[in-house]
C-alpha positions as CSV (number, residue, x, y, z in Angstrom):
1,M,7.3,-52.0,4.4
2,T,4.5,-51.0,6.7
3,I,5.4,-49.3,10.0
4,P,2.7,-49.7,12.6
5,Q,0.7,-46.5,13.5
6,N,1.6,-46.4,17.1
7,V,5.4,-46.7,16.2
8,R,4.9,-43.9,13.5
9,E,3.2,-41.7,16.0
10,N,5.8,-42.3,18.7
11,M,8.6,-41.6,16.5
12,G,6.9,-38.6,14.8
13,I,7.0,-40.2,11.4
14,L,4.6,-38.6,9.0
15,P,3.6,-40.3,5.7
16,S,5.1,-38.7,2.6
17,E,7.0,-36.2,4.7
18,T,9.5,-38.2,6.8
19,E,12.4,-40.1,5.6
20,I,13.8,-43.0,7.6
21,E,17.1,-44.9,7.6
22,F,18.0,-48.4,8.7
23,M,20.8,-48.5,11.0
24,Q,22.7,-51.7,12.3
25,D,24.5,-51.8,15.7
26,E,27.7,-53.7,16.4
27,S,25.7,-56.8,17.6
28,G,23.9,-56.9,14.1
29,R,20.5,-55.6,15.3
30,W,18.7,-53.4,12.9
31,Y,16.9,-50.2,13.9
32,I,14.7,-47.6,12.1
33,V,15.7,-44.0,12.7
34,K,14.3,-40.7,11.3
35,A,16.7,-39.4,8.7
36,K,18.2,-36.1,9.5
37,T,17.3,-33.7,6.6
38,A,19.0,-30.3,6.1
39,K,15.9,-28.6,4.6
40,K,12.4,-29.7,4.4
41,R,11.0,-29.8,0.8
42,D,7.4,-29.8,-0.1
43,S,6.3,-33.0,-2.0
44,R,5.5,-32.4,-5.6
45,F,2.1,-33.8,-4.8
46,R,1.4,-31.3,-2.1
47,T,2.5,-28.4,-4.4
48,A,0.7,-29.7,-7.6
49,H,-2.5,-27.9,-6.6
50,Q,-0.7,-24.6,-7.1
51,T,0.0,-25.2,-10.8
52,G,-2.9,-27.5,-11.6
53,K,-5.7,-26.3,-13.9
54,L,-9.1,-27.6,-14.4
55,T,-8.5,-27.7,-18.2
56,M,-5.4,-29.9,-17.8
57,S,-5.6,-33.4,-19.7
58,T,-4.8,-36.6,-17.8
59,D,-1.3,-36.5,-19.5
60,D,-0.7,-33.1,-18.1
61,I,-1.6,-34.0,-14.6
62,M,0.6,-37.1,-14.8
63,A,3.5,-35.1,-15.9
64,L,3.0,-32.6,-13.2
65,T,2.9,-35.3,-10.4
66,R,6.0,-36.8,-12.0
67,G,8.0,-33.6,-11.6
68,E,8.0,-32.9,-15.3
69,S,7.3,-29.4,-16.6
70,W,3.7,-28.8,-17.4
71,R,2.8,-28.7,-21.1
72,S,0.1,-26.4,-22.4
73,S,-2.6,-28.2,-24.4
């Protein structure tokens, strides 16, 4: 689902950083709300550069972005 840019900006929704929830009121109307998160976690994609190496194979990079432990080649 694509949320229009002006709606994202107005609600403070950041791509890959903000979780949303769908809520329904008593009349049956649906709304999008920002999910309340207890602790902000860095995306594995945002932290991959900290463990990535120039000598990594494509398989190693794919494993890293999938959250799997990095294997030495």
